[in-house]
N, C-alpha and C positions, 0 to 999 in steps of 0.2 A: 657410839660417838664417845666411848672409854678410853679411844685409840687416843695418842699424842697426837698434837698440831700436824698436820701436814703440809695446810693450806686452807683458803676459808672454804675452798668446794665441797668439802666435808658432809656442810650443812643438809640436813633431808629438808623437805617443804615444813612439814612438823618437826620445831625443833625438840628434842626432848633434854629437859637441863641433869638427867642421871641421879641414879638413887643413892647417891653420896650429896646431893647439895641441901647443905647444911640452913645456908640464908639464900637471898636473892634479892640482888640490888637493880632496881627498876626503875629504869631513866624514862622522864619524858618526854613529851615534844622537844627537840631543839631547837627547827626553827632557825638553820645557821647563825645560830649564837656562838661564832666557834672559841671567844674569851672568854665567853660563862662556862663554856665546857670545858676549856683545860682547866678551871678554877674547881668545877665541879669534882673533874679527877682527881686532880690531888686530894680532895678533901676522902673521896673514898678511894684510894691507892691507901691514904694511913689506916684506915679502916678495916679495910681487904683482908680476910682471913681465909686459911686452908678451908675448901670445901663450901666458898662462897661463889657465886654463880651473878655474872649481872647481864641484864635484857636489856637493850635499847626498845622504845616503844613504835619506833618508827617518828617520822616529818625529819629530818635530819635536814631536809632544802628548805630554801627559806626567803623571804623579799629581801633579805640583806646583802651584802656583798663579799660575806667570810661564807659563802657556802664550798668555796675547796676547802678554805682552812678546816671546817670543818669536818668534810670526809678527811681531811689526812689525823685530823686528831681524832677521832671514833680509830681510824686502823693503825697508831701510835698507843694508844692505849689497851690495846688488842692486843697486839706487839709486847706491852708492860705486862701482860695481867699472864699470859702463855710463858714469858720468859723467866717465870717464878720456876721454882725447882720442881712441885707439881703443879704444872700447868697443864690444862685438857681441852681438847678443842671444843667442849661443851662449857669451859666457862665462860663463855663471850657470846653472845645470842641478838643476831638485830632481827628485826621488823621492818614489813616494806610499811611504811605510812601512806596514808590520803598524796602526800608531795610525791613519794616515789610512786606509787603505783601513774600517779599525770605526766610524770618525766618520761615513763615507760611506752605511754598512752601517744606524749608528743615525739617521739623518736620512729612510731610506727602511724605518723598522720596522712603519710600518702594513702593508706589501704582502710582510710575512713571515707566513707561514702559522702561527705560534710566536712570538709578540712574544716573551711573559714569559719562554720559554726564552733567546731571542735575547739578551733588553738581561742577564738572566744574565749568559753568558757575556761580552757587553759588560763588565758589572759587573766581574768576575773577572780578565778582562785589560785596567784601568786607565783603562777612560773615562772616570769620573767626573770627572780634571779639566776635560776641555774638557766638560764638561756644566757644570759650577761658572763657567767659566771666559767662558762664553755669556750664566750667569743662572738655568740649569736647575737642577733639581733631582734624582737618580733616583727618589728616593721617589716626587713629580710621575709619574713615567714608569714607574714599575711598578705604579700606580695605573692611569692611560691604559692601560698594558698587559691590565689583567684587564677593563677596561673597555667596551674595544675600536677599532674601525678610526677612526672617527670623533674619540673622545679624545685618541688616540694621533698622528693628524692636526694636530691644533691642539697638542697640546704637541712636536712633534718641528720645526711649520711656526714656533715661537715663537725654536725654537734656529736655525733657516735666518735668521730674521728679525734677531735678534742678530748672526752672522756678519755678516749684509747691509748691517748698520749701522757694522759695523770695520771703515775704508778698506784696501782692499788683500786682504784676508782671502779674499773669495768666489772673490777672480779667482786668487789662489795657490791654493786648490785644486783650482780647473779645469783649472790647469797641470802638475799634476802625472804626471811621467814612471812608465813600468814599471820603464826600461832606460837604460842613456847609452852610448855607444859612440864611440870615436876614429876612426880609419881604419879599413878591411879587416884583420880580422886584426892588429888592436893591443889594445887594452882593454875591458874591458865592465864596468859597474858595474851592479850590480843591491843592491835592498835585505838580502836576507838571504839567498836560495837561488837554483838553478837544479836545473831536472831535465836532467839531459845524456842521456837519451832524445829531448829532444821541440826542437827547432827553435826560437829564440828567438819566433817569432810566435804559437808554440803552450805558452808557460809558462803563460799563467793565474794562478790563485793559487798557483803555486810560488814565483813569488816573495816572497811574504810567509809563507809556512807548510808551502813543499819539507821534505820530512825529509831531502835529499840534503845531506851537508857540501862545500861548494866545497872545503874544506880538501882532501877523499881524491881530487882531479882525478888521474888518471893519465896524461892525454893534456891540452892544449888542446879546449875547450869552443868545439867551431862554428870553429875557425881562432886563435880569440883567445888573444893569448902570455898573458894573465891576465884575471881574473874577480876582480873587488871586489868585498866585502860590505859594511855599515856596522852590521851588529847580529850579537850572537854570541850565544847563547845563555849559554854558559860566561864570558861577561865580559873575554875573555883577552888582551885591550888587541890589540896589533899582533902578527898572527900573519902569518907569510909561508910560503909552498910553493912549487912549482916553479910549478904554472899557476894559482895562486889567491892571494888575500892578506883576512885576515880583520883588522877595525877598528872594537871596540869596546871602551871602558874602562870601561864601567859607568855612565857619566853620568846623574843620574837617583838611582842605586842604591846612593848611596855611591864613585861613582869619577870619575876625569876622564872630558873631552870632550875625543875626540883626532882633529888631523887627521891627513893623509900626504900630502906634495906627490911626486908621482909621474914618471916620465921615459916618453919615450913606447915604451918598452917594458917597461914593467911596473915598473923599478925603483924604489926606495924611498929619493927624496934626502934627504928631508928632513920630520920628526913633530914636530907642536906640540902639545904636551900642557896644560890646565888646571882 
């Protein structure tokens, strides 16, 4: 992870931010808010220093009409960071959020034993914005689900083809990580949750839909000083506890987009809100 960037495909399942990470910028759920993300990037760009890292905590897709612009802005800021004189591939990490996990499930809908029910669940969870962004129509998806696997495959293939035609998007989805860490015993970044009873490698869907609230941790998880998440069902903004930090102001749902700059010990050094 210390080599210079040759492309997004250099990431591992668990992204390690490197021994030289001085500070880490953690970006909360974006939910398709491209204009807010652009302003946030401008603010972070003014403050970004050598040795800084930036971790996006998932949920880039959202209900709005700016899904494609949001992904383009993520890619553009990554290029800006890596174009610096001492830019490295580990400087920027993208985590997989619940919305991105659902998008991948949608693209594999033809393999579901109950595709109609799965599509209804995805629709309730807000996947329609991404479907429209890539030129799809959920009504056609439901019709395809009733017709059978062959028709579903044609529908999902059209969405995948549209994503493939959009520069950088397919590669971005392919490198989304489940979690990111600093040095051993440092900081752990996740999308929504962890199951304290499981090791990091066995978290599975707990990263997206775990019931445990990290803010209730009574001791460090797996030796990490603090766990940082990017989505909060209550949209309470920045919430700090001894062993955890929650960061979600409700962007895309009437609230601001947040980012926090964290020290090596997990202390909050600065908060940016747009």
